[in-house]
C-alpha positions in Angstrom: -22.6 -18.0 -0.9 -26.4 -17.5 -0.8 -28.3 -14.3 -1.7 -28.7 -13.2 2.0 -25.0 -13.6 2.6 -24.1 -11.6 -0.5 -26.5 -8.9 0.6 -25.1 -8.8 4.2 -21.5 -8.7 2.9 -22.4 -5.9 0.4 -24.0 -3.9 3.2 -21.0 -4.4 5.5 -18.6 -3.2 2.8 -20.7 -0.2 2.0 -21.0 0.7 5.7 -17.3 0.4 6.4 -16.3 2.4 3.3 -18.6 5.2 4.4 -17.1 4.9 7.9 -13.5 5.3 6.8 -11.8 8.6 6.2 -8.3 10.0 6.0 -7.7 10.2 9.8 -5.9 13.4 10.7 -5.5 12.8 14.4 -4.9 9.4 16.0 -5.3 8.3 19.6 -1.7 7.6 20.5 -2.8 5.5 23.5 -4.6 2.9 21.3 -2.3 0.4 19.7 -3.2 -2.2 17.1 -2.5 -5.8 17.9 0.4 -7.6 16.2 -2.3 -10.0 14.8 -4.1 -7.1 13.2 -0.9 -5.7 11.6 0.2 -9.2 10.4 -3.2 -9.7 8.8 -3.1 -6.3 7.1 0.4 -7.0 5.8 -0.8 -10.4 4.4 -3.7 -8.6 2.6 -1.2 -6.3 1.0 0.9 -9.3 -0.1 -2.2 -10.8 -1.7 -3.0 -7.6 -3.7 -3.1 -7.6 -7.4 0.0 -6.4 -9.4 0.8 -6.6 -13.1 2.4 -10.0 -13.9 2.4 -10.6 -10.1 5.8 -8.9 -10.0 5.1 -6.7 -6.9 7.8 -4.1 -7.9 7.5 -2.4 -4.6 8.3 -3.1 -0.9 6.4 -2.1 2.3 8.5 -0.8 5.2 6.9 -1.3 8.7 8.5 1.4 10.7 8.3 0.1 14.3 11.1 2.1 15.8 9.9 5.2 17.7 13.3 6.8 17.2 13.0 6.3 13.4 9.5 7.6 13.3 10.7 10.7 15.2 13.4 11.2 12.5 10.7 11.0 9.8 8.6 13.7 11.4 10.5 16.6 9.9 10.5 15.1 6.4 6.8 14.7 6.9 6.4 18.4 7.7 5.6 17.7 11.3 2.3 15.9 10.6 1.2 14.3 13.8 0.1 11.0 12.2 3.7 10.0 11.7 4.4 9.7 15.4 1.0 9.4 17.0 -0.5 6.6 14.9 -0.2 3.1 16.1 1.7 2.0 13.0 3.5 3.5 10.1 3.9 1.8 6.7 6.0 3.2 3.9 5.4 2.0 0.3 8.6 2.1 -1.8 9.2 1.4 -5.4 11.9 -1.0 -6.6 14.4 1.0 -8.6 16.3 -1.9 -10.1 13.5 -3.4 -12.1 15.5 -5.4 -14.6 16.0 -8.9 -16.1 17.5 -10.2 -12.9 14.4 -9.1 -11.0 12.2 -11.0 -13.4 14.4 -14.1 -13.2 14.0 -14.1 -9.4 10.2 -13.9 -9.9 10.2 -16.7 -12.4 12.3 -18.9 -10.1 9.9 -18.1 -7.2 7.0 -19.1 -9.3 8.7 -22.3 -10.3 9.4 -23.3 -6.7 5.9 -22.3 -5.5 4.1 -24.2 -8.2 6.6 -27.1 -8.4 7.3 -26.7 -12.1 10.4 -26.1 -14.2 11.5 -22.5 -14.7 12.3 -23.4 -18.3 8.6 -24.0 -19.0 8.1 -20.2 -18.4 10.8 -19.0 -20.7 8.3 -17.5 -23.2 6.4 -15.8 -20.4 9.7 -14.5 -18.8 10.7 -13.1 -22.2 7.4 -11.2 -22.6 7.7 -9.6 -19.1 11.3 -8.6 -19.8 10.4 -7.1 -23.2 7.6 -5.1 -21.5 10.0 -3.7 -18.9 12.9 -3.1 -21.3 10.9 -0.8 -23.6 10.5 1.6 -20.7 13.2 4.0 -19.5 14.0 4.4 -15.8 11.4 7.1 -15.2 8.7 5.0 -16.9 9.6 2.0 -14.9 9.3 3.9 -11.6 6.0 5.3 -12.7 4.8 1.8 -13.5 6.0 0.4 -10.2 4.3 3.3 -8.4 1.0 2.4 -10.0 1.3 -1.2 -8.8 2.2 0.0 -5.3 -0.9 2.2 -5.2 -3.1 -0.8 -6.1 -1.6 -2.5 -3.0 -2.2 0.6 -1.0 -5.9 0.6 -2.0 -6.1 -3.0 -0.9 -4.7 -2.0 2.5 -7.1 0.9 2.9 -10.2 -1.2 2.2 -9.0 -4.1 4.3 -8.3 -1.7 7.2 -11.8 -0.3 7.0 -13.3 -3.8 7.1 -11.3 -4.5 10.2 -12.5 -1.2 11.7 -8.9 0.2 11.6 -8.4 3.8 10.9 -5.9 4.8 8.2 -4.5 7.9 6.5 -2.7 7.6 3.1 -0.1 10.4 2.8 2.0 11.9 0.0 2.8 15.0 2.0 6.4 14.2 2.7 9.9 14.6 1.1 10.6 11.3 -0.6 14.2 12.3 -1.0 14.6 12.8 2.7 12.8 9.6 3.5 15.2 7.8 1.2 18.1 9.3 3.0 16.8 8.7 6.6 15.8 5.1 5.8 18.8 4.3 3.6 16.5 3.2 0.8 19.0 3.8 -2.1 21.2 1.1 -0.6 18.3 -1.3 -1.0 17.4 -0.1 -4.5 14.2 1.5 -3.3 12.6 4.9 -3.3 9.7 6.1 -1.1 6.3 6.6 -2.8 3.6 7.0 -0.1 2.9 6.5 3.6 -0.1 5.0 5.3 -0.6 5.5 9.0 -2.8 3.1 10.9 -4.5 3.0 14.3 -7.6 4.4 15.9 -9.0 7.9 15.5 -8.9 10.4 18.3 -12.3 11.3 19.7 -11.6 15.0 18.9 -10.6 14.5 15.3 -13.2 16.8 13.7 -12.6 15.3 10.2 -14.5 12.1 11.2 -17.7 14.2 11.3 -17.4 15.7 7.9 -19.8 14.5 5.2 -18.1 12.4 2.6 -17.8 14.4 -0.7 -18.0 12.3 -3.9 -18.9 12.9 -7.5 -22.4 11.6 -8.2 -22.3 8.0 -9.4 -24.1 8.8 -12.7 -21.4 11.4 -13.4 -18.4 9.2 -12.2 -19.5 6.2 -14.3 -19.8 6.8 -18.0 -21.8 4.2 -19.8 -21.3 3.2 -23.5 
């Protein structure tokens, strides 16, 4: 990539990150294409995670009936039903040796190598997980999921797709409505996607950020 391309790309990223905001009101009449959603889901899948374990899952709530059921547990926030798409990030609750073994086997198949050659690596991952209690494992899984959510938000901005990350909901009720416990999952956060409504006043607010020389501490 030449210098001009890097400069252009940098300007594009900066422009789109300034453009994005946590959209409070979506235009219910504007739907994202399946291609756009598929791309965003692929970007999530390519996000970084510790050891590459991806100890989380992403639920794409397509059913209008299900989204209506999630409205009350989301305290009636309009994004849940009006946004084009609703994604729920959920942590894996059964992060154990068996989960690691499945990851190792997937790695072996993907890279066409023997799983036995990764025994030492598998042992290191298992030891890292085993020294954490259940609460610590969930906290660690949540941190990995939030990395993926950050990837989604930045990717959406680059595609000129509006998004709103949300924690204002009852995770316990989400788990019940979606039957997540049966799948060894628990809800962490929600991201609604679509296009902002023209009358969403939040889009006109100046972005408030700590000055860079205060945010970044040099040593």
